[in-house]
N, C-alpha and C positions, 0 to 999 in steps of 0.2 A: 514654601516650602516642608510640613515636618518630614522625619525621613527613623526610621528602625536604626537603620545606621546609617551614620556618614563618615568622614573624614576631619582626623584633626584639628580643633577648634586651629591650632598654632599652626599655621605653614611655615617651613623650611626652608621656600622658594618664594623665592619675589613672581608678582603675577607674571611680568615681565619674562622668565626665566620658563612661565609652565608654556609646555607645548600643543602650539593647534591641532584636534586630534580630527582626522575625515574621510569618513569608513566607503566615501559614492566612485570614487577610483574601483577599491575592488571588486566592492558588490556591483557594480554593473560588467566587470569584467565576467562574475563569478556567474555574469548571465549568459553572458552574450556567450560562453563556454559552456553553460547547457543546456543552450538553441542547436549552438553545434555537432554538438554530443548527437540530437536529436533527430537535425539534419540526414548529421554524415552515416545515424545506425537507421536504418527503419526499425526494421528488428533487434533492441537488447536483449540482452537474456534480466526480462525484467516477466516474473514469475506468468501475471494475467495478464497480461500486453496484447496477446497475442487474440487470447481470446474476448477481452475485450474489441480487440480492432476487427476483429472478426460478426461483433455484432455493430457492431459500428456504419460496417459495410453493408449491411441486411437493412439497419436505418435508415442508411441514407441514398436507398433505393433498391441497393441487391435483389434484396428482400422483392421483389419484379422478377428477377433475370431466371432463364429456365436454371433449374427444375426447383426451384427456390417456394411459387406459391402454392405450391403442393404440399411442400415441407411445415413451412414457420406462418404464424399467424402475429397481429404484435393486438395487443390485448392495456387497456391503458390501467384496467380494474384489477392487472391481477398486483400491485403496490402500488403507492405511493410515498414511500423516500427511497434513496440509492440509485435515480433516474433522471439526475443529473445529465449526467454524459448522455442519455437513451435519450434527453431532450429534445439536446444541442443535434444530437445524429438523427434525428428525424426534421427536425426543424431547418440547418444550414449547413447538416451534407449533404444536400444534395446542389449548396451551389457552393460550399468551397471544395470537395469533395470530400469521402473519409476517408485516406492518407495525409491527407492537411489537417482534417481535424483532430482525428489521432494523436498527432504530430505531438498537434498543439494543446492540445491535452493532458499527455505527456510532459510537451513541456512546462504546462502548469503545473502540475505534481508535484515538479519537482525544485519549483522555483515560490511557490504559494508557500508555502507555511516559512520558512525563512525568514520573508518578504516582510511577510505580515506579524512577524519576530519583534522584527526589527523598526517597522510601527508602531509599533508598542513601545520596544522600547522609548524610541524616538518621542512617543508623542508622552510619554515618563515623561522623562531624564530630558531631554532637550539635547542638541549636540549629537553629532553622528559621532561617535565614539568610538574606537576600534572594535572596544569591546559587541559593536554588531558585526563588523567582519566572522568572529566565531560565532556566529547564531546562525551562516548559513553551512554549518557544517551537516546539521540537522536538513538540508536538502536530499541526505542520502543517510536511513536509515533501512533495517527490515520491510516497514509496509509499503517504502518507495518502491524495493529494491522486490516487492511481495508484488508489484502492478495493483493495489489496491487506491485507483486515480480517483474514485469518488470522494474515496475519505480524504485522502488527501487533499485536493483543493476546497473540499468542505471544511479544513483545517487553517487553510490561508483566509480561507475567508470568515472561518469567525474571528480574526484573529483580525482583519482589518474591519470588521465589523462593529468588534468591540473596542477598536481608537475612536470610530462614531460615537457612539456610547457615552466612552470619556467627556465626549467633547460636548454633549444631547444632555448627561447630568446636571452642568447649571441651569436651565433651560429650564423650558417652559415641561410641565411634570406628561402631561398630556401629548406634545411631541413626541419624547419620550417615550409612551409606552406604543405611542401608532407602531417607529425607530423598531421597537422588540419585536413587538410583532408582524414586522415584518419581515424580518431578520429569520425569527423565526421559522417563521415561510419557507423565505430561500434556501436555507438549510436544514432544514428537515428534508424537503429532494432534493437539495442533493444528495445528503447521507446524516443519520439520524444520533453518529456519533460526534458528525460538528457540532449538532443543536446542540450535545450535552457541557461540549469543551467548550461551547460559548459558555455559555447556561455558569459556566467553573466561575471563565471568565470574569466575565459579569459578575457573580458572584464577588470573584477578590477585590475589582474595584468601587465593589461598594462599602468592601469591608474598609477601604478609608488605607492610609500608609501607613498609621501609627494601629497601638494595639490598645491604647487608652479606652477606645469607643465602649471595652469588655469588662472596662471600669464601673463604671457607674452601671443601675440599673435604667435611668432615660436613653439613656446611648445605645445601650442594647436592646432595648424596645422601638426604640428609630430603626435600626438593623437590622430586627425582625421582619419593623417594615418592609424595607425598601424591598429586602432578600425577597419576602414575600408579593408584593407585584410584579418584583422581577421574574420569579420563577413564574407566576404569571402566566402573563406576558409571555411569557415562550412554552406553554405548554399548549396554549388553547390550538393553534396552528396545527399540530400532527396533531391532537385531543379529532378537532375539524377534520382532518385527511381523514384518520382512520377513521370514523361516522361516513365517513362517503363510502369508503374505502377498506373496508376490513382487513384486508389481507399483507398478513406477517409471515416471512419467512418459520418453515417447518424443518424439521424433521421423521420424515412417512409415519409412520408405527413404533417408532423408536421414544413420544415422548421428546423430555429436552432434550435428552441425547450430549450432556455433560459429562465434557473431560476435564483433569484440573490441572492444575501446573501445581503439585500436588507434595512436596520435594524442596528445599533450600535452592537444592542446584535448579530447578527447574522453574524458581523464585526466581533468581539468579540471571539464569537465562534470558530468563524474559524480561527482565530489566534492560539487558545487554542490548533487548530488538532499536531502540530509543537507535543506537549509533553503526551496529550491525550491519553491512551488507554482504560481500562475498569469503570472506575468508576474515573469521570475527578478532581473532591475534594482531592483526593489518588492520582493523578498525582503532583498536582499545592506542594502540599505538600514539596512533598519529593522533585521536581525537584529550589525552592523556596531556599534555603539554594546558589545553585550555583549561581541566580544573585543576591546573596545581597555577594556574593564574588568578583563582577564585580564592583557592586557598593562601597563598602570598598577599595578598588583596587583604586579605580579610586581619592575618598578620599584622599586617601595616596596618590597618582600620583606614584604609579609605580603599572603602565599599561604602555604597548605597539600595537598600532592599525593600521594596513594600510590601509591609507585611502583610496588605487583604492577600496580592498574591503569592507568596510562601505560603497564607493557607492554603491556595486554592492546587498549588505547586502537593503538600502534603496531602491530600482531600485525594487528586490524582497517583499521589504515587500507593496509598494507601490499597486504591479500589485495584493501579499495578502489579497488584500483590494478591488480590484475596478474589481474581475477574478470574471466569470458567475461561478454558481456552479456545472448547469450541458448545456451541448450545446452539440449538436448536437449525443445524443443517447449514452452522454458521462459519467459518475457521477462522483459527489464531483470534479473537474474541480480545484478550491481557494481549495480544500487541497493539490495542491499541492503547491504550494509558500510559507504557513509556513515554511517549512520542511526542503524547500530549505534557506530560511533568513535564517534559527537558526543554519542549520551548518556552511554557511558561517562568521554568525557574531560569531560562535567558536573559528571558525578557524581563526579570521583575529586580535581579540585578545593577550593578554601573560600577564594577573594579578599577581602578586602578583609572578614578574622574581628570585628579593631576598628573602630571607625568612631566619633566626635564624632556628636554627635545630630546637627550638619547635614551634614557626611558623607555618612549616615548616611543622609537626609534624601534628599540628593540623589540615593545609587546609588537606593536605591526609584525616585523619581522618574524616571528612567532605562533600571528594566529593566522599570518597571508602562510604558513608555511605549511602546519596545520591542513586549514582548510584545501588547497588548492593543491594538495599532497593529497586526500582521498579523493580529488575530482580527478586526477590523474590516475590515482591506481581504479574510480572507476571506468574512466576511457579507459582503459588499457580492457581490463576484462570486457568491457562493448563488446572492442576491437578481435579481443580474443575470440568471443561466441558468435562474428560472420560469418564462419565459415562450415557452421554447423547452421545459420538456416539458409547458407544460398545452397547445403547440402537438403535440407525438406525442398526447397524452393525448386531443388532440379529433380529430383522423385515425384514431386506433380505436378510436371508437366505430362508424364505418363499416367496421370488419373488420366481416364473423360466423365465428359461435362452428364450429370449427376447419377455418377457412380458413388456407391460407399465404405468408405473407408473404419476400420476398425485401428484406435492408436494400441501401441502394443510400446512397450521400454524393456531395455538391460538397465538390469538393479543392479549395481557393481557390489560385492563382500567393502570393499573400501575406496573413499573419497581419493580421486587425483591428487594432486598437488597443484601447484602454479599452472602447470599446462592446462589441464581442462577446470584451474578455479572458476571460468565462469559460469559452469556447468552448475554450481551449485550456490547457494544464502543460507545467511544467519547458520544454521547447525545441523548441517546438511540438505535441505529442504531444497530440492529439483527447479532450476531455472530456467528447463525444456519442457514441462508439462503441458503443458496449452500447445504450442509449435507445432504438432499434426491438427489443429483448429486454420491452418492457414485455407487448407486444405477448402475451407469455405467459397473465399473473395479469390485465390488462385487456379482453384483447378477448380469451380461451385460444383463442390461434389458434394456430400453429406459424412460431420463430421456425430460424434454421440455426445459429447461430452462439451459439445456451446452452452454457457449461460443460457438457461433461463426456469429459473428458479424465480417461485407462485414466493412473494411478499420480496423479491430483488430486480428483476425484472423483467419488463412486460411483454418481452417475447418470446412465444410460448407453440412447439410442437406436435401439427398435429395429428391424428392417427392413418396410415398403419405405422407411421415416420414415430407419436412417442412410443412402441411396445421397448422402440432398441438405444430409448437416447436414459438421460439420467440428470437434470438440473445442475450440475456440479458436476465431477469429475477426474482421478488420478490418472495418472500413467500407467497403466500396470506392467506388470514385466509379462512376458514371455514365456514366463513357466509358469501363469494361469491355464493354456495351454494344453502343457503340459504332463503336468499335476494335480489330479482328481482335487486332493485334500484341499490344494486353493484355489480349482474352481468351487466348490464347493463356501469356503468361506464369502469366495468375492460374487459369484451368479445373483446374491440376493435383495445386494441393492446398484448389482449395473446388473439388470436383464440383461442385457446385450447379449453375455455371453453364455446364456443356456443354448441361441442355435446358432453361433457364429457364422458356423460357414455357408449354410443357406441365407443367413442374410445381408452378410455384408460382399462387396467383391474384393475390396483388397483387409490388406495389412501394410498400414507404416508404420517402419521401427525404428523406433527413436533409439538417441543414443550407444546406436548400433556398432561403433569402436571400440565398443569398452563390453570386454562378459561380460554376464549376468550372472548371479549368484548360484543362480539351481539352476539352470536349464549349458549355460556357455554359449555356444552358438548354433545350440542345435533347434527345428527348429520341426509343428507340427507334418505328417505328411502333408501329401496335398499342396502343397503353397510351390509356387515358382517367382523365381526371383526373376524378377521385370526393371531395375534399377538398385547400381548398389553405389549411393556418393560418399561410402564409410560413416558419417555421423548417421546420415540416412540408409534405411533400405524400404523398395517396396517390394509385395511378396500379393503375387494374384493368388487369392485363391480360388480350388477346384471343387464346389459344387458336390460333386456324386462324392460321397467321404472314402477314404480307400477304404484297402481289403482287408489289409494286416491288421491288427489289431494295435491300442496306444501301448508305443515304448515308451515304459516311466525312466526320467534319463536318474543318475542317484544321492542327486545333488536335491531332488523334491523329499530326501525328506528335511532339508535344512528348513522345510519349510510351513514344515508339521510345527 
C-alpha cells in the first residue's frame, strides 16, 4: 500500500527486536472508566445535558403527566435533523426509562468519536498501534463538555460509516451508492454536521494514499467523477427530508444573526476547543506530549500519513478558522470543526509503527499517562460538581407540581480557581446554565428555557405558556430584575422577563454561593426565601408589586 510518508527503507533493528503493539487493553479500560463516570454522576457538569435530560424525560412519557399535557406538544414536522436522541426517547425511552437512556446517550457521546477514529485507523494501517490510545484523549473536548450529544454521537457514527465505506469502495458501485444513501439518511437525522463530517472523510478516502492522483489529467477526471458521485449520494437524503419538512433553525427577526471569530486570539481559542474542557491550561499540558510524539516521529522518519485524509483535515482546519461562531439561532458553530479536524488528523497518521521493546514501553507510558491523566481530571470535576447538583435537587423538593420557576444566577466578576473549576469550561463558559431545567422531571414544574427550537427539536410549547418561553435560553444574572438597563436589553429576546412577578411562582438562583458582580446578594423586594442550599436558592414570588420604588444597586452601572 502506497504511503505519503513512510519509515526508512533500511531498518536499524531486526524484525525480532520490533515490539508488538497492542492498544486493546487501554481502550477497554477507557471505555470502562467512561461508563463508570456516567453511572456514578447522574448530572455531570456538561452544559446542555440537564436540558436534554428534561426533554428526553418528556418524550419518554413524562409529557403525559400533570401538568405537561397543557404545556407541551410533540410535532415531528418542526425539524428533520438533530433529532436522533428525540427519536430514541420516543421509541425506546418508555421501555428502558428516561434516566437509563439519557446516561447511555451521554456515554456514547463520550466514547463513539475516539472509537470511530481508532476503527478508521485500524482499517487504514492495520494493527493495534499505541497511537490509537492517544485518540481516546479526544473523547474530552469543548463540544463534549458543552453537551452537544447529537453532534458527538454523529461524529462517531460518521467515522464508523467511513470504515464501511472504505471496504465497499472495492466492490459493486451500486452497493456503494446505496450504502452512502443509507448512511447519509441516518447521519442527517442524527445531526446535519455529522453528515458534513462523513462527506469530508469519504472525499479524503476517495483521494487515496498519495498525491500522485493529481499529477495526471486522467487521474483528476476520475477523482472528480468519484467525488461528484459520492457527494451526490450524500446530499440526496437531506434534500428529500427538507422538501418533506422544510423546517430550519432561525434567529427570529434578526436575519442570519452572524457572529464571527474575527481576531487571531478568537481563532486560536476556537481551535483549542478540540481539546479544552474545564481549565484550558490543564488540557494543553496533558495533550502536548501527544503532539510531541508526532513531531518526534516525523523527524525520525517513522511516520505514515494518508494523503487524502490530510487534504480533508486541511479543509476542516480552514473551516475551523473561517466559520461563524453563531448563526441562525445556533450557537458555537465554529466549535464543531476543530474536533472534526483533530479526529481526522489523528486517524490519518501512524507514528512509530516499528519500535524496540524499550521504545514501545516508553511510548505506551506517555500516551497512557496523557489519556488517563485527562480522564482523571474529568472525573475530579464531575465529582466536584455533585454538591451543586445536590443543592439544585434540594431546592426543587420545595417546588409544588405545576409551578412556574424562573431560573436566574449569580454572575461573578472573576472565575474561581480549582475550588469551582467544574462550574466553567472552555474559556469561562458556565456548565450550570441548564441545571434549573431539572425542575421539569424532578418537580413537574415549568421552566421557560427548555430546548424547543424549531428546526432542532420536535417539542413545542403551547399557549399561553409559549408567551413566557424561549426556544433556547441562557441563565441571566439576578441583576436583570434590579437593573433597568439590563432589563431593557434582555426583555426583547426573553419575553418571560416583562411580567416575571405575575407569571412565575418561584425564582431559582444558581451559583448563589458566589457574589453577583452587579448586585452582590441583593434580591428584589417581594421575595421570600424558601430554601438555601448554598449553590442554589429558592425564592417564592409575592404577586403583589412592592409599595416602595425599585432601589437600583450601584453595581448596575457596570451593566451599561
